[in-house]
GUKOL-757937 format. One record per residue: x, z, y negated of N, C-alpha, C in turn; residue in three letters; residue number from 1. Coordinates in steps of 0.02 Angstrom, whole numbers. Last residue first. Layout:
N
+--------+--------+--------+--------+--------+--------+--------+--------+--------+-----+-----+
:    nc1 :    nc3 :    nc2 :   cac1 :   cac3 :   cac2 :    cc1 :    cc3 :    cc2 :  aa :   i :
+--------+--------+--------+--------+--------+--------+--------+--------+--------+-----+-----+
:      X :      Z :      Y :      X :      Z :      Y :      X :      Z :      Y : ALA : NUM :
...
+--------+--------+--------+--------+--------+--------+--------+--------+--------+-----+-----+
This chain:
215
+--------+--------+--------+--------+--------+--------+--------+--------+--------+-----+-----+
:    nc1 :    nc3 :    nc2 :   cac1 :   cac3 :   cac2 :    cc1 :    cc3 :    cc2 :  aa :   i :
+--------+--------+--------+--------+--------+--------+--------+--------+--------+-----+-----+
:    440 :    203 :   -991 :    473 :    159 :  -1028 :    491 :    201 :  -1084 : ALA : 215 :
:    441 :    280 :   -823 :    429 :    274 :   -889 :    466 :    222 :   -943 : PRO : 214 :
:    470 :    149 :   -690 :    481 :    222 :   -725 :    443 :    205 :   -802 : GLY : 213 :
:    445 :     61 :   -533 :    434 :     75 :   -601 :    448 :    142 :   -622 : TYR : 212 :
:    499 :    -47 :   -426 :    502 :     17 :   -439 :    501 :     33 :   -503 : VAL : 211 :
:    459 :   -135 :   -291 :    469 :   -127 :   -345 :    458 :    -87 :   -376 : HIS : 210 :
:    510 :   -222 :   -128 :    500 :   -139 :   -168 :    505 :   -180 :   -231 : PHE : 209 :
:    423 :   -350 :    -63 :    490 :   -324 :    -89 :    466 :   -260 :   -113 : ASP : 208 :
:    349 :   -428 :     80 :    334 :   -416 :     28 :    415 :   -374 :     10 : ALA : 207 :
:    329 :   -531 :    179 :    335 :   -562 :    119 :    330 :   -517 :     53 : PHE : 206 :
:    425 :   -500 :    320 :    377 :   -486 :    273 :    376 :   -519 :    201 : SER : 205 :
:    430 :   -483 :    510 :    454 :   -521 :    431 :    406 :   -505 :    396 : THR : 204 :
:    369 :   -470 :    625 :    434 :   -434 :    609 :    458 :   -450 :    554 : ASN : 203 :
:    249 :   -531 :    645 :    249 :   -482 :    656 :    316 :   -439 :    630 : ASP : 202 :
:    308 :   -674 :    605 :    265 :   -642 :    565 :    245 :   -556 :    580 : GLN : 201 :
:    384 :   -786 :    640 :    389 :   -719 :    659 :    364 :   -671 :    615 : ASP : 200 :
:    358 :   -925 :    578 :    361 :   -909 :    665 :    368 :   -841 :    696 : SER : 199 :
:    384 :   -889 :    457 :    313 :   -911 :    483 :    307 :   -896 :    564 : VAL : 198 :
:    440 :   -746 :    383 :    472 :   -802 :    423 :    406 :   -823 :    465 : ASP : 197 :
:    514 :   -671 :    249 :    430 :   -691 :    290 :    480 :   -756 :    328 : PHE : 196 :
:    642 :   -540 :    264 :    605 :   -600 :    228 :    558 :   -631 :    273 : PRO : 195 :
:    694 :   -402 :    291 :    661 :   -469 :    332 :    607 :   -497 :    297 : TYR : 194 :
:    728 :   -342 :    195 :    790 :   -348 :    246 :    777 :   -411 :    259 : ASN : 193 :
:    661 :   -378 :     29 :    664 :   -358 :     89 :    716 :   -382 :    143 : ASN : 192 :
:    742 :   -313 :   -118 :    729 :   -376 :    -82 :    720 :   -345 :     -4 : ALA : 191 :
:    684 :   -209 :   -250 :    730 :   -216 :   -181 :    712 :   -259 :   -131 : ILE : 190 :
:    706 :   -202 :   -424 :    670 :   -244 :   -365 :    723 :   -243 :   -298 : VAL : 189 :
:    690 :    -78 :   -542 :    737 :   -111 :   -502 :    679 :   -143 :   -437 : GLN : 188 :
:    624 :    -30 :   -657 :    681 :    -13 :   -649 :    715 :    -63 :   -591 : LEU : 187 :
:    475 :   -106 :   -785 :    529 :    -98 :   -709 :    598 :    -79 :   -698 : ALA : 186 :
:    405 :     20 :   -867 :    457 :    -29 :   -854 :    478 :    -34 :   -786 : ARG : 185 :
:    256 :     84 :   -941 :    297 :     80 :   -873 :    358 :     14 :   -881 : TRP : 184 :
:    172 :     68 :  -1049 :    212 :    124 :  -1041 :    263 :    131 :   -980 : ARG : 183 :
:     89 :    -38 :  -1010 :    160 :    -42 :  -1063 :    204 :     16 :  -1075 : PRO : 182 :
:      2 :   -100 :   -917 :     52 :    -37 :   -915 :    104 :    -31 :   -947 : ALA : 181 :
:    -71 :   -211 :   -942 :    -96 :   -150 :   -937 :    -58 :    -93 :   -941 : ASN : 180 :
:     34 :   -323 :   -944 :    -21 :   -323 :   -983 :    -44 :   -259 :   -986 : ARG : 179 :
:    126 :   -279 :   -842 :    173 :   -302 :   -908 :     96 :   -308 :   -958 : GLU : 178 :
:     49 :   -280 :   -743 :     78 :   -212 :   -771 :    108 :   -224 :   -826 : ILE : 177 :
:     22 :   -396 :   -720 :    -40 :   -365 :   -724 :    -24 :   -306 :   -756 : TRP : 176 :
:    123 :   -462 :   -668 :     73 :   -479 :   -732 :     35 :   -427 :   -741 : SER : 175 :
:    140 :   -397 :   -549 :    187 :   -382 :   -602 :    167 :   -396 :   -675 : THR : 174 :
:     58 :   -454 :   -465 :     27 :   -389 :   -477 :     77 :   -360 :   -543 : PHE : 173 :
:      1 :   -580 :   -417 :     58 :   -586 :   -458 :     40 :   -524 :   -502 : ARG : 172 :
:    -58 :   -599 :   -253 :    -67 :   -587 :   -322 :      7 :   -570 :   -368 : ARG : 171 :
:   -147 :   -633 :   -117 :    -86 :   -633 :   -140 :    -90 :   -630 :   -217 : HIS : 170 :
:   -254 :   -576 :      5 :   -262 :   -619 :    -73 :   -196 :   -587 :   -110 : ARG : 169 :
:   -315 :   -584 :    176 :   -253 :   -571 :    120 :   -273 :   -610 :     65 : VAL : 168 :
:   -401 :   -599 :    261 :   -393 :   -506 :    235 :   -346 :   -513 :    191 : HIS : 167 :
:   -361 :   -722 :    319 :   -433 :   -711 :    284 :   -434 :   -635 :    246 : PRO : 166 :
:   -211 :   -753 :    283 :   -231 :   -738 :    321 :   -300 :   -714 :    281 : ALA : 165 :
:   -138 :   -898 :    164 :   -138 :   -829 :    185 :   -197 :   -810 :    225 : PRO : 164 :
:    -87 :  -1048 :    234 :   -120 :  -1001 :    200 :   -132 :   -945 :    206 : LEU : 163 :
:     87 :  -1123 :    237 :     39 :  -1079 :    266 :    -11 :  -1057 :    218 : VAL : 162 :
:    213 :  -1147 :    163 :    191 :  -1196 :    195 :    108 :  -1180 :    246 : GLY : 161 :
:    279 :  -1065 :     80 :    280 :  -1061 :    152 :    263 :  -1102 :    194 : HIS : 160 :
:    254 :  -1112 :    -45 :    321 :  -1082 :    -31 :    335 :  -1087 :     57 : ARG : 159 :
:    124 :  -1142 :    -68 :    188 :  -1200 :    -68 :    239 :  -1174 :    -40 : MET : 158 :
:     69 :  -1026 :    -23 :     49 :  -1075 :     33 :    104 :  -1131 :     -6 : GLU : 157 :
:    114 :   -961 :   -136 :    132 :   -938 :    -56 :    124 :   -981 :    -14 : PHE : 156 :
:     33 :  -1019 :   -250 :    125 :  -1008 :   -237 :    139 :   -998 :   -183 : ALA : 155 :
:    -81 :   -988 :   -218 :    -68 :  -1065 :   -219 :      3 :  -1048 :   -220 : ARG : 154 :
:    -98 :   -852 :   -232 :   -113 :   -878 :   -165 :    -89 :   -952 :   -161 : ASP : 153 :
:     29 :   -781 :   -321 :    -20 :   -794 :   -306 :    -44 :   -831 :   -232 : ASP : 152 :
:    154 :   -637 :   -292 :    140 :   -722 :   -319 :     66 :   -732 :   -297 : CYS : 151 :
:    222 :   -532 :   -228 :    217 :   -559 :   -311 :    209 :   -615 :   -324 : ASP : 150 :
:    196 :   -434 :   -101 :    203 :   -481 :   -120 :    196 :   -493 :   -196 : SER : 149 :
:    259 :   -262 :   -100 :    204 :   -305 :   -102 :    231 :   -369 :   -111 : SER : 148 :
:    266 :    -86 :   -140 :    298 :   -138 :    -95 :    238 :   -197 :    -79 : TYR : 147 :
:    303 :      1 :   -279 :    249 :    -43 :   -246 :    289 :    -86 :   -201 : VAL : 146 :
:    299 :    173 :   -352 :    332 :    121 :   -298 :    288 :     81 :   -271 : ILE : 145 :
:    322 :    250 :   -486 :    277 :    214 :   -448 :    317 :    166 :   -411 : VAL : 144 :
:    386 :    411 :   -573 :    394 :    337 :   -536 :    334 :    319 :   -494 : ARG : 143 :
:    317 :    506 :   -637 :    393 :    481 :   -643 :    416 :    418 :   -620 : ARG : 142 :
:    179 :    510 :   -626 :    219 :    537 :   -703 :    279 :    517 :   -703 : MET : 141 :
:     32 :    438 :   -567 :     97 :    454 :   -580 :    120 :    470 :   -645 : ALA : 140 :
:   -104 :    410 :   -600 :   -101 :    473 :   -575 :    -13 :    495 :   -555 : PHE : 139 :
:   -115 :    294 :   -657 :   -125 :    342 :   -684 :   -112 :    406 :   -673 : ARG : 138 :
:    -63 :    204 :   -576 :    -13 :    217 :   -625 :    -29 :    286 :   -675 : PHE : 137 :
:   -172 :    182 :   -479 :    -99 :    191 :   -471 :    -22 :    219 :   -520 : LEU : 136 :
:   -272 :    164 :   -551 :   -246 :    239 :   -525 :   -182 :    234 :   -491 : ASP : 135 :
:   -248 :     20 :   -587 :   -261 :     82 :   -636 :   -253 :    142 :   -605 : LYS : 134 :
:   -247 :    -43 :   -463 :   -199 :    -34 :   -508 :   -196 :     31 :   -560 : MET : 133 :
:   -392 :     -6 :   -415 :   -327 :     23 :   -395 :   -285 :     22 :   -432 : TYR : 132 :
:   -462 :    -70 :   -515 :   -467 :    -26 :   -511 :   -415 :     15 :   -476 : HIS : 131 :
:   -437 :   -216 :   -493 :   -412 :   -176 :   -562 :   -405 :   -102 :   -558 : GLU : 130 :
:   -448 :   -234 :   -358 :   -392 :   -232 :   -389 :   -361 :   -213 :   -451 : PHE : 129 :
:   -583 :   -220 :   -361 :   -570 :   -172 :   -330 :   -477 :   -177 :   -360 : VAL : 128 :
:   -629 :   -325 :   -450 :   -640 :   -253 :   -479 :   -608 :   -201 :   -432 : ASP : 127 :
:   -571 :   -441 :   -368 :   -546 :   -418 :   -435 :   -549 :   -356 :   -460 : ASP : 126 :
:   -561 :   -415 :   -186 :   -610 :   -426 :   -250 :   -555 :   -408 :   -301 : GLU : 125 :
:   -451 :   -401 :    -90 :   -489 :   -453 :   -102 :   -528 :   -474 :   -177 : LEU : 124 :
:   -311 :   -319 :    -74 :   -368 :   -310 :   -112 :   -403 :   -368 :   -125 : LEU : 123 :
:   -200 :   -352 :      5 :   -268 :   -343 :     48 :   -330 :   -326 :    -15 : HIS : 122 :
:    -88 :   -338 :    -82 :   -113 :   -411 :    -49 :   -174 :   -403 :    -20 : PHE : 121 :
:    -93 :   -207 :    -96 :   -103 :   -235 :   -165 :   -135 :   -307 :   -135 : ILE : 120 :
:    -22 :   -151 :     32 :    -99 :   -140 :    -12 :   -108 :   -203 :    -51 : VAL : 119 :
:    108 :   -116 :     76 :     46 :   -159 :     99 :     -5 :   -154 :     92 : ASP : 118 :
:     96 :     46 :    -29 :    154 :     11 :     25 :     91 :    -38 :     60 : LEU : 117 :
:    126 :    142 :   -159 :     78 :     66 :   -131 :    125 :     39 :    -81 : SER : 116 :
:    123 :    290 :   -241 :    158 :    239 :   -200 :    104 :    193 :   -175 : ILE : 115 :
:    185 :    390 :   -367 :    126 :    358 :   -328 :    165 :    294 :   -288 : SER : 114 :
:    264 :    556 :   -416 :    269 :    478 :   -391 :    200 :    436 :   -366 : CYS : 113 :
:    226 :    672 :   -456 :    287 :    659 :   -480 :    294 :    564 :   -467 : ASP : 112 :
:     49 :    676 :   -507 :    104 :    685 :   -461 :    168 :    638 :   -477 : PHE : 111 :
:   -112 :    759 :   -563 :    -45 :    698 :   -568 :      6 :    720 :   -524 : ARG : 110 :
:   -273 :    773 :   -588 :   -217 :    798 :   -534 :   -166 :    738 :   -565 : GLU : 109 :
:   -388 :    743 :   -641 :   -346 :    770 :   -695 :   -274 :    797 :   -647 : ASP : 108 :
:   -484 :    718 :   -552 :   -456 :    658 :   -598 :   -406 :    682 :   -644 : GLN : 107 :
:   -453 :    731 :   -369 :   -471 :    757 :   -451 :   -434 :    721 :   -501 : ALA : 106 :
:   -508 :    630 :   -262 :   -441 :    640 :   -298 :   -471 :    680 :   -366 : LEU : 105 :
:   -625 :    570 :   -217 :   -620 :    644 :   -190 :   -550 :    663 :   -221 : ASP : 104 :
:   -635 :    421 :   -196 :   -674 :    482 :   -260 :   -656 :    547 :   -252 : GLY : 103 :
:   -559 :    399 :    -87 :   -528 :    388 :   -165 :   -562 :    426 :   -217 : PRO : 102 :
:   -506 :    533 :     31 :   -561 :    468 :      6 :   -538 :    448 :    -61 : LEU : 101 :
:   -384 :    603 :     89 :   -442 :    607 :     35 :   -463 :    540 :     32 : LEU : 100 :
:   -271 :    728 :    147 :   -295 :    663 :    149 :   -341 :    659 :    112 : PHE :  99 :
:   -115 :    811 :    135 :   -179 :    813 :    121 :   -192 :    738 :    125 : ARG :  98 :
:     42 :    907 :    182 :      7 :    836 :    182 :    -78 :    847 :    174 : LYS :  97 :
:     97 :   1037 :    214 :    111 :    984 :    146 :     82 :    939 :    133 : THR :  96 :
:     49 :   1095 :    331 :     11 :   1089 :    270 :     28 :   1057 :    204 : PRO :  95 :
:     27 :   1020 :    471 :     75 :    996 :    420 :     38 :   1024 :    349 : ASP :  94 :
:    -68 :   1008 :    580 :     -8 :   1064 :    574 :     27 :   1058 :    525 : ALA :  93 :
:   -120 :    887 :    555 :   -163 :    947 :    543 :   -116 :   1014 :    553 : ALA :  92 :
:    -80 :    757 :    566 :    -52 :    799 :    529 :    -94 :    860 :    513 : PHE :  91 :
:   -188 :    705 :    662 :   -110 :    694 :    670 :    -83 :    745 :    644 : ILE :  90 :
:   -312 :    738 :    574 :   -304 :    756 :    652 :   -227 :    755 :    671 : GLN :  89 :
:   -284 :    668 :    466 :   -306 :    723 :    454 :   -295 :    765 :    527 : ARG :  88 :
:   -275 :    543 :    501 :   -220 :    577 :    469 :   -231 :    630 :    474 : CYS :  87 :
:   -405 :    518 :    559 :   -345 :    508 :    600 :   -289 :    531 :    562 : LYS :  86 :
:   -487 :    522 :    440 :   -504 :    561 :    495 :   -438 :    570 :    536 : ALA :  85 :
:   -432 :    417 :    360 :   -418 :    483 :    341 :   -436 :    550 :    398 : ILE :  84 :
:   -471 :    297 :    451 :   -421 :    323 :    447 :   -408 :    391 :    411 : ALA :  83 :
:   -614 :    323 :    446 :   -599 :    334 :    491 :   -505 :    351 :    484 : THR :  82 :
:   -635 :    296 :    297 :   -660 :    361 :    326 :   -620 :    388 :    391 : PRO :  81 :
:   -537 :    193 :    200 :   -562 :    211 :    278 :   -588 :    288 :    299 : SER :  80 :
:   -469 :    209 :     84 :   -546 :    186 :     87 :   -583 :    189 :    147 : VAL :  79 :
:   -360 :    353 :     58 :   -376 :    272 :     89 :   -458 :    280 :     91 : ASP :  78 :
:   -240 :    438 :      4 :   -289 :    409 :    -14 :   -314 :    338 :     24 : ILE :  77 :
:   -134 :    585 :     58 :   -126 :    514 :     58 :   -230 :    494 :     44 : GLY :  76 :
:     -5 :    680 :    -45 :    -94 :    661 :    -38 :    -85 :    582 :    -32 : CYS :  75 :
:    134 :    800 :    -18 :     90 :    734 :     -4 :     20 :    723 :      1 : TYR :  74 :
:    289 :    865 :    -30 :    216 :    872 :    -46 :    188 :    789 :    -54 : ARG :  73 :
:    401 :    794 :      8 :    392 :    864 :     10 :    328 :    888 :     15 : LYS :  72 :
:    423 :    673 :    135 :    395 :    686 :     75 :    386 :    769 :     68 : TYR :  71 :
:    513 :    565 :    222 :    511 :    628 :    205 :    494 :    656 :    140 : GLN :  70 :
:    413 :    460 :    339 :    422 :    479 :    285 :    447 :    562 :    274 : MET :  69 :
:    363 :    445 :    468 :    451 :    413 :    450 :    478 :    444 :    385 : LEU :  68 :
:    233 :    451 :    461 :    265 :    483 :    509 :    335 :    486 :    515 : SER :  67 :
:    196 :    349 :    372 :    194 :    404 :    349 :    232 :    458 :    392 : LEU :  66 :
:    159 :    256 :    484 :    219 :    255 :    431 :    240 :    322 :    397 : GLN :  65 :
:     45 :    304 :    526 :    113 :    288 :    585 :    171 :    288 :    528 : ASN :  64 :
:    -71 :    318 :    471 :    -22 :    385 :    465 :     38 :    362 :    502 : GLY :  63 :
:   -173 :    221 :    456 :   -160 :    263 :    515 :   -103 :    320 :    527 : ASP :  62 :
:   -168 :    216 :    258 :   -176 :    196 :    334 :   -182 :    241 :    401 : GLY :  61 :
:   -155 :    254 :    138 :   -117 :    285 :    177 :   -135 :    261 :    269 : CYS :  60 :
:   -188 :    210 :     -7 :   -177 :    164 :     70 :   -123 :    189 :    106 : GLY :  59 :
:    -85 :    282 :   -121 :   -142 :    241 :   -119 :   -145 :    182 :    -56 : PHE :  58 :
:    -23 :    433 :   -104 :     -9 :    353 :    -91 :    -66 :    329 :    -79 : GLU :  57 :
:     81 :    538 :   -195 :     13 :    517 :   -194 :     25 :    443 :   -174 : VAL :  56 :
:    196 :    675 :   -204 :    184 :    603 :   -198 :    111 :    584 :   -175 : VAL :  55 :
:    317 :    785 :   -273 :    237 :    765 :   -246 :    231 :    688 :   -245 : SER :  54 :
:    454 :    773 :   -291 :    439 :    820 :   -256 :    354 :    808 :   -228 : VAL :  53 :
:    601 :    680 :   -311 :    532 :    681 :   -304 :    495 :    723 :   -267 : ILE :  52 :
:    722 :    654 :   -343 :    725 :    716 :   -335 :    636 :    725 :   -342 : ASP :  51 :
:    794 :    521 :   -337 :    749 :    545 :   -404 :    724 :    604 :   -413 : ASP :  50 :
:    829 :    506 :   -205 :    878 :    494 :   -276 :    850 :    524 :   -339 : GLU :  49 :
:    749 :    543 :   -131 :    803 :    587 :   -124 :    822 :    581 :   -195 : ALA :  48 :
:    649 :    434 :   -154 :    631 :    495 :   -165 :    685 :    527 :   -162 : ILE :  47 :
:    745 :    320 :   -120 :    728 :    329 :   -179 :    700 :    392 :   -205 : LEU :  46 :
:    756 :    344 :     31 :    815 :    348 :    -19 :    799 :    364 :    -99 : ARG :  45 :
:    629 :    341 :     74 :    661 :    410 :     71 :    717 :    409 :     20 : ASN :  44 :
:    611 :    195 :     56 :    575 :    248 :      8 :    607 :    326 :      6 : VAL :  43 :
:    711 :    150 :    147 :    695 :    139 :     64 :    675 :    191 :     13 : THR :  42 :
:    659 :    206 :    252 :    730 :    192 :    235 :    748 :    204 :    159 : ASP :  41 :
:    530 :    133 :    263 :    552 :    229 :    277 :    601 :    231 :    235 : ALA :  40 :
:    565 :     13 :    262 :    517 :     42 :    217 :    533 :    117 :    217 : LYS :  39 :
:    616 :     -9 :    383 :    643 :    -26 :    323 :    617 :      4 :    268 : PHE :  38 :
:    545 :     45 :    476 :    584 :     91 :    466 :    630 :     66 :    405 : GLN :  37 :
:    431 :    -60 :    475 :    424 :     17 :    461 :    473 :     63 :    446 : ALA :  36 :
:    510 :   -164 :    512 :    488 :   -169 :    458 :    451 :    -91 :    429 : LEU :  35 :
:    515 :   -131 :    639 :    574 :   -131 :    600 :    567 :   -143 :    535 : ARG :  34 :
:    339 :    -91 :    647 :    403 :   -129 :    681 :    467 :   -114 :    644 : SER :  33 :
:    233 :    -23 :    611 :    253 :     11 :    666 :    329 :    -24 :    694 : TYR :  32 :
:    175 :    -61 :    477 :    189 :      6 :    493 :    220 :     33 :    552 : SER :  31 :
:    171 :   -215 :    515 :    220 :   -185 :    465 :    225 :   -109 :    462 : GLY :  30 :
:     61 :   -235 :    612 :    140 :   -233 :    627 :    191 :   -206 :    580 : PRO :  29 :
:    -67 :   -116 :    570 :    -37 :   -189 :    571 :     43 :   -163 :    581 : GLY :  28 :
:   -127 :     -4 :    586 :   -129 :    -33 :    507 :    -85 :    -81 :    514 : SER :  27 :
:   -239 :    -32 :    719 :   -199 :     10 :    683 :   -184 :    -25 :    618 : ASN :  26 :
:   -407 :    -22 :    793 :   -356 :    -49 :    783 :   -291 :    -17 :    732 : ARG :  25 :
:   -522 :     49 :    836 :   -459 :     59 :    860 :   -391 :     35 :    845 : GLY :  24 :
:   -636 :      5 :    774 :   -627 :    -29 :    831 :   -558 :      1 :    865 : LYS :  23 :
:   -609 :     79 :    648 :   -650 :    109 :    691 :   -644 :     75 :    770 : ARG :  22 :
:   -514 :      4 :    595 :   -498 :     62 :    627 :   -542 :     87 :    667 : TYR :  21 :
:   -617 :   -101 :    556 :   -541 :   -128 :    585 :   -513 :    -58 :    614 : ARG :  20 :
:   -699 :    -54 :    485 :   -721 :    -86 :    537 :   -650 :    -92 :    592 : ARG :  19 :
:   -602 :    -22 :    362 :   -659 :     34 :    405 :   -667 :     10 :    477 : GLU :  18 :
:   -557 :   -135 :    329 :   -519 :   -107 :    358 :   -571 :    -24 :    391 : TRP :  17 :
:   -678 :   -218 :    290 :   -639 :   -256 :    326 :   -606 :   -180 :    361 : TYR :  16 :
:   -734 :   -132 :    182 :   -754 :   -140 :    231 :   -732 :   -170 :    296 : ALA :  15 :
:   -628 :   -145 :     83 :   -649 :    -75 :    112 :   -692 :    -89 :    185 : SER :  14 :
:   -633 :   -273 :     40 :   -593 :   -258 :     58 :   -596 :   -182 :    100 : SER :  13 :
:   -753 :   -386 :    143 :   -744 :   -338 :     72 :   -670 :   -305 :     90 : GLY :  12 :
:   -781 :   -484 :    220 :   -835 :   -450 :    207 :   -822 :   -388 :    153 : PRO :  11 :
:   -738 :   -652 :    225 :   -712 :   -585 :    191 :   -772 :   -552 :    183 : ASN :  10 :
:   -820 :   -731 :    372 :   -766 :   -744 :    303 :   -773 :   -657 :    273 : PRO :   9 :
:   -807 :   -687 :    548 :   -827 :   -706 :    465 :   -797 :   -707 :    409 : LEU :   8 :
:   -740 :   -630 :    629 :   -724 :   -695 :    630 :   -768 :   -721 :    581 : ALA :   7 :
:   -755 :   -484 :    628 :   -705 :   -523 :    609 :   -691 :   -589 :    602 : ASP :   6 :
:   -925 :   -489 :    591 :   -885 :   -483 :    646 :   -814 :   -490 :    600 : THR :   5 :
:  -1081 :   -398 :    557 :  -1023 :   -441 :    535 :   -965 :   -427 :    587 : VAL :   4 :
:  -1248 :   -408 :    640 :  -1182 :   -383 :    620 :  -1132 :   -418 :    594 : PRO :   3 :
:  -1410 :   -459 :    525 :  -1344 :   -447 :    575 :  -1277 :   -423 :    565 : GLY :   2 :
:  -1455 :   -532 :    385 :  -1436 :   -466 :    418 :  -1388 :   -479 :    471 : GLY :   1 :
+--------+--------+--------+--------+--------+--------+--------+--------+--------+-----+-----+
């Protein structure tokens, strides 16, 4: 027993984020710095180009990134009840947005586009990753937009000379898609404007955009 603290090894993906938000911490610098604007500019352009009306985001976080987005209809999913409550409060006056815990999304609901921003490399457990990826593609009809690293931990360590943070597990998610989502094809990869720099980790990122459409 005893309380779990951030100093201890991985408590699990869901527990880590719920505890983080309950402590008053935010979604991280990627949702606030120039990276947030880069993500917003890219996603807003993709949404406009493809005339996307409805969007579901798996991992909406504290809502700050969302405040920069231009969605017509939006559903945000997050494993943290604290994050969901915060988003509902922030966007209470906006009827185009709703926020749900993962189990509360109707299984037969579908969206023009599903989005994953800075989430996949935080999924520590294999079963959690598997379930997340299935949902990401099952609920989308026309587009899936992923913003993530696309390498395993060992490749990341060799490339950058550093180990990932305790709450980070890098995965080559494109290999999962090739094996498990054959009805989808890669349309484009958009490189990060601010590629990872170990000496400036709050303003740079190891994530790029990967856009998928029906094969």
